[in-house]
C-alpha positions as CSV (number, residue, x, y, z in Angstrom):
1,X,87.5,6.7,102.1
2,X,90.4,8.4,104.0
3,X,93.6,9.1,102.2
4,X,96.8,10.3,103.8
5,X,100.1,11.3,102.2
6,X,103.5,11.6,103.8
7,X,106.6,13.3,102.4
8,X,109.8,14.9,103.6
9,X,112.0,17.7,102.5
10,X,115.6,18.5,102.8
11,X,117.1,15.2,103.7
12,X,120.3,16.1,101.8
13,X,121.2,19.6,103.1
14,X,123.8,20.1,105.8
15,X,122.3,23.5,107.0
16,X,118.8,24.3,108.0
17,X,116.0,22.0,109.2
18,X,114.8,18.6,108.1
19,X,111.0,18.9,107.5
20,X,108.2,16.4,106.8
21,X,104.4,16.5,106.7
22,X,101.3,14.4,106.5
23,X,98.0,15.5,104.9
24,X,94.7,13.7,105.0
25,X,91.5,13.9,103.1
26,X,88.1,12.1,103.1
27,X,86.3,11.5,99.9
28,X,83.6,9.3,98.5
29,X,84.5,6.4,96.2
30,X,87.9,5.3,95.0
31,X,88.7,7.8,92.2
32,X,92.2,9.3,92.8
33,X,92.1,12.7,94.4
34,X,94.2,14.2,91.6
35,X,91.4,13.3,89.2
36,X,88.7,14.6,91.4
37,X,90.6,17.9,92.1
38,X,91.9,18.2,88.5
39,X,91.4,22.0,88.5
40,X,94.2,22.4,91.1
41,X,96.4,19.5,90.1
42,X,99.5,20.8,88.3
43,X,99.3,18.6,85.3
44,X,95.6,19.2,84.5
45,X,94.8,22.7,86.0
46,X,93.5,25.5,83.8
47,X,95.2,28.9,83.5
48,X,95.1,31.0,86.7
49,X,94.0,28.2,89.1
50,X,93.0,28.9,92.7
51,X,96.3,27.2,93.6
52,X,98.4,24.3,92.4
53,X,99.2,21.0,94.0
54,X,102.1,18.9,92.8
55,X,105.6,17.7,93.7
56,X,107.2,20.7,95.4
57,X,110.1,20.7,92.9
58,X,107.6,21.7,90.2
59,X,106.3,24.7,92.2
60,X,109.4,26.0,93.8
61,X,112.9,26.8,92.8
62,X,115.2,29.7,93.9
63,X,114.7,31.2,90.4
64,X,110.9,30.9,90.5
65,X,110.6,32.1,94.1
66,X,108.3,31.1,96.9
67,X,105.1,32.9,95.8
68,X,103.2,30.0,94.2
69,X,104.3,27.6,96.9
70,X,103.2,30.0,99.6
71,X,99.8,30.6,97.9
72,X,99.0,26.9,97.9
73,X,100.3,26.2,101.4
74,X,98.5,29.1,103.1
75,X,95.3,28.5,101.2
76,X,95.2,24.9,102.6
77,X,96.2,26.2,106.0
78,X,93.2,28.5,105.8
79,X,91.0,25.5,104.9
80,X,92.2,23.7,108.0
81,X,92.2,26.5,110.5
82,X,89.7,29.0,109.2
83,X,92.3,31.7,109.2
84,X,95.7,32.5,107.9
85,X,98.8,32.2,110.1
86,X,100.0,35.5,111.7
87,X,103.6,34.3,111.8
88,X,105.9,31.4,111.2
89,X,105.7,30.3,114.8
90,X,101.9,30.4,114.6
91,X,102.2,28.3,111.4
92,X,104.4,25.7,113.1
93,X,102.4,25.5,116.3
94,X,99.0,25.0,114.6
95,X,100.4,22.2,112.5
96,X,101.6,20.3,115.6
97,X,105.3,21.2,115.5
98,X,107.5,22.9,117.9
99,X,109.2,26.4,117.8
100,X,112.9,26.8,118.6
101,X,113.4,30.3,120.0
102,X,116.6,29.1,121.7
103,X,118.3,28.8,118.3
104,X,119.6,32.3,117.4
105,X,118.3,32.4,113.8
106,X,114.9,31.0,114.8
107,X,114.6,33.3,117.9
108,X,112.9,36.3,116.1
109,X,109.6,35.2,114.6
110,X,108.6,36.5,111.2
111,X,105.3,37.6,109.8
112,X,103.5,35.5,107.2
113,X,102.8,35.6,104.4
114,X,106.2,36.5,103.1
115,X,105.0,37.7,99.7
116,X,101.2,37.2,99.2
117,X,98.5,39.7,100.0
118,X,96.3,38.5,102.9
119,X,93.1,39.7,101.3
120,X,94.0,38.0,98.0
121,X,94.9,34.7,99.8
122,X,91.7,34.7,101.8
123,X,89.6,35.2,98.7
124,X,91.3,32.3,97.0
125,X,91.1,30.1,100.1
126,X,87.4,30.7,100.4
127,X,86.9,29.7,96.8
128,X,89.0,26.7,97.3
129,X,86.8,25.6,100.2
130,X,83.7,25.9,98.1
131,X,85.4,23.9,95.3
132,X,86.4,21.0,97.6
133,X,82.9,21.0,99.2
134,X,81.2,20.8,95.8
135,X,83.2,17.6,95.1
136,X,82.6,16.1,98.6
137,X,86.3,16.2,99.5
138,X,87.2,17.2,103.0
139,X,90.6,18.2,104.4
140,X,91.0,16.1,107.5
141,X,94.5,16.8,108.8
142,X,97.8,18.5,108.1
143,X,100.7,17.9,110.5
144,X,104.3,19.0,110.3
145,X,107.6,17.8,111.6
146,X,110.1,20.6,111.9
147,X,113.5,19.4,113.0
148,X,116.5,21.8,113.3
149,X,120.1,20.5,113.0
150,X,120.5,20.2,116.8
151,X,117.5,17.9,117.2
152,X,118.5,15.9,114.1
153,X,122.0,15.4,115.4
154,X,120.7,14.4,118.8
155,X,118.4,11.8,117.3
156,X,121.2,10.6,115.0
157,X,123.4,9.9,118.0
158,X,120.8,7.5,119.4
159,X,120.4,5.4,116.2
160,X,122.8,3.5,113.9
161,X,122.3,5.4,110.7
162,X,120.5,8.3,108.9
163,X,117.8,6.0,107.5
164,X,116.8,4.8,110.9
165,X,117.0,8.4,112.2
166,X,114.5,9.6,109.6
167,X,112.2,6.7,110.4
168,X,112.1,7.9,114.0
169,X,111.4,11.5,112.9
170,X,108.7,10.5,110.5
171,X,106.9,8.1,112.9
172,X,104.8,10.7,114.6
173,X,103.2,11.6,111.3
174,X,101.6,8.2,110.8
175,X,97.9,8.2,111.6
176,X,95.9,5.5,113.4
177,X,94.7,2.8,111.0
178,X,91.2,1.6,110.4
179,X,89.0,0.4,107.6
180,X,88.9,2.3,104.3
181,X,92.2,4.2,105.1
182,X,95.1,4.5,102.6
183,X,98.5,5.9,103.5
184,X,101.0,6.7,100.7
185,X,104.6,7.6,101.6
186,X,107.1,9.0,99.2
187,X,109.8,6.4,99.1
188,X,113.4,7.6,99.4
189,X,116.4,5.5,98.4
190,X,116.5,1.8,97.6
191,X,115.0,0.4,100.7
192,X,112.5,-2.4,100.0
193,X,111.4,-3.8,103.3
194,X,109.3,-1.8,105.8
195,X,107.6,-4.6,107.8
196,X,109.7,-4.2,110.9
197,X,109.1,-0.4,111.0
198,X,105.3,-1.0,110.5
199,X,105.3,-3.5,113.4
200,X,106.8,-0.8,115.6
201,X,104.2,1.8,114.5
202,X,101.2,-0.6,114.7
203,X,102.2,-3.4,117.2
204,X,98.6,-4.6,117.7
205,X,97.8,-4.9,114.0
206,X,98.3,-7.8,111.6
207,X,100.7,-6.9,108.8
208,X,100.9,-8.5,105.4
209,X,103.2,-7.6,102.6
210,X,101.6,-7.4,99.1
211,X,104.8,-6.2,97.3
212,X,108.3,-5.3,98.4
213,X,110.2,-3.9,95.3
214,X,112.5,-1.2,94.3
215,X,109.8,1.2,93.1
216,X,107.0,0.2,95.5
217,X,106.5,-1.6,98.8
218,X,102.8,-2.2,99.7
219,X,101.3,-3.6,102.9
220,X,98.0,-4.4,104.5
221,X,98.1,-3.2,108.1
222,X,94.9,-4.3,109.9
223,X,92.2,-3.2,107.5
224,X,94.3,-0.3,106.1
225,X,96.6,-0.1,103.1
226,X,100.1,1.5,103.4
227,X,102.3,2.0,100.4
228,X,105.8,3.4,100.1
229,X,106.3,4.5,96.5
230,X,109.0,6.3,94.5
231,X,107.9,9.7,93.2
232,X,104.6,9.4,95.1
233,X,104.7,13.2,95.4
234,X,104.4,13.3,91.7
235,X,101.4,11.0,91.5
236,X,99.3,11.3,94.6
237,X,97.5,14.4,95.7
238,X,97.8,14.1,99.5
239,X,101.5,13.1,99.3
240,X,102.2,16.1,96.9
241,X,100.4,18.5,99.3
242,X,102.6,17.2,102.2
243,X,105.7,17.8,100.0
244,X,104.6,21.4,99.6
245,X,104.0,22.0,103.3
246,X,107.4,20.4,104.2
247,X,109.2,22.5,101.5
248,X,107.5,25.7,102.6
249,X,108.5,25.3,106.2
250,X,112.0,24.6,105.1
251,X,112.3,27.6,102.8
252,X,110.8,30.0,105.4
253,X,113.3,28.7,107.9
254,X,116.1,29.3,105.5
255,X,114.8,32.8,104.9
256,X,115.2,33.4,108.7
257,X,118.6,31.7,108.7
258,X,120.0,33.9,105.9
259,X,118.4,37.1,107.2
260,X,120.0,36.4,110.6
261,X,123.5,35.9,109.3
262,X,123.4,38.7,106.7
263,X,122.1,41.0,109.4
264,X,125.3,40.3,111.3
265,X,127.7,40.0,108.3
266,X,126.2,41.9,105.3
267,X,128.8,40.6,102.8
268,X,128.0,36.9,103.6
269,X,126.3,35.3,100.7
270,X,123.0,33.5,101.4
271,X,122.8,29.7,101.1
272,X,120.2,27.1,100.4
273,X,122.1,24.7,102.7
274,X,122.9,21.9,100.3
275,X,126.3,20.2,100.8
276,X,128.6,22.1,98.3
277,X,127.1,25.5,98.9
278,X,126.6,24.8,102.6
279,X,130.4,24.1,103.0
280,X,131.1,27.4,101.2
281,X,128.8,29.2,103.6
282,X,130.5,27.6,106.6
283,X,133.9,28.5,105.3
284,X,132.9,32.1,104.7
285,X,131.2,32.4,108.1
286,X,134.3,31.1,109.8
287,X,136.2,34.1,108.5
288,X,133.9,36.3,110.5
289,X,133.6,34.4,113.8
290,X,134.7,31.2,115.6
291,X,132.0,28.7,114.7
292,X,133.3,25.7,116.6
293,X,130.9,26.4,119.6
294,X,127.9,26.6,117.4
295,X,128.6,23.7,115.0
296,X,126.1,21.3,116.9
297,X,123.2,23.7,116.2
298,X,124.5,24.9,112.8
299,X,125.5,21.8,110.9
300,X,123.9,18.4,110.5
301,X,126.3,15.6,111.3
302,X,125.3,13.5,108.2
């Protein structure tokens, strides 16, 4: 059986990139991955696990820092690539995304990991590989969408609203469908009907709706099952891992963003980019320089 999970990060902020990811696993039988991999699932893991997989909000906060998030993400990157990333651009490129050196705060690449020790990470990643192999679980894919404000704004201009824009940005993450494949997407907002979007994604497949509700919308697409579910990143292993990759990419990018501006203006307070604090940051930045000319690459339109 092949299980994919898709999740996004940072739909709400006005500064920094929008990010999303897909991760895929193959396994035998139909037991949920979170039960098979219980020793690294947040809710059931023992003390000092190899890493932790869960909704990114459980693993990362500004107060907790990025260390635990980075450990999990880079361990799974190692599983996929057989090595750790040398830098953030290396991380993005090997996960199928694009680098944006033309954007000033993304121009200078930064080394990874930010906090973890390479030797320590490799040791944990190798043990994680043995753990998954012992349970006949195989990491099949991780792919990332990294969308800075400029690209988000350009896409938004082509489509009628933010919801449709995010569909377009998420679409490249959907895998091909075949028998014994399940795709679980973290459902955002109150949207119930996804049939038209699935017809665009899979024009040559038959599509049948099983359920179209506020909490869950589930479909048969060809011989595959595709489900949009609220809080999927808190219930499904692959979706949770995708949330971690999306969040990590976002936070490393914000690290670059803040470092760039504080390097130019040391008294400027860093920001996480969410609306209230993002507006504070823009106001403070405007006291140091004219920002009108950089607004299209700095601020998301919606």
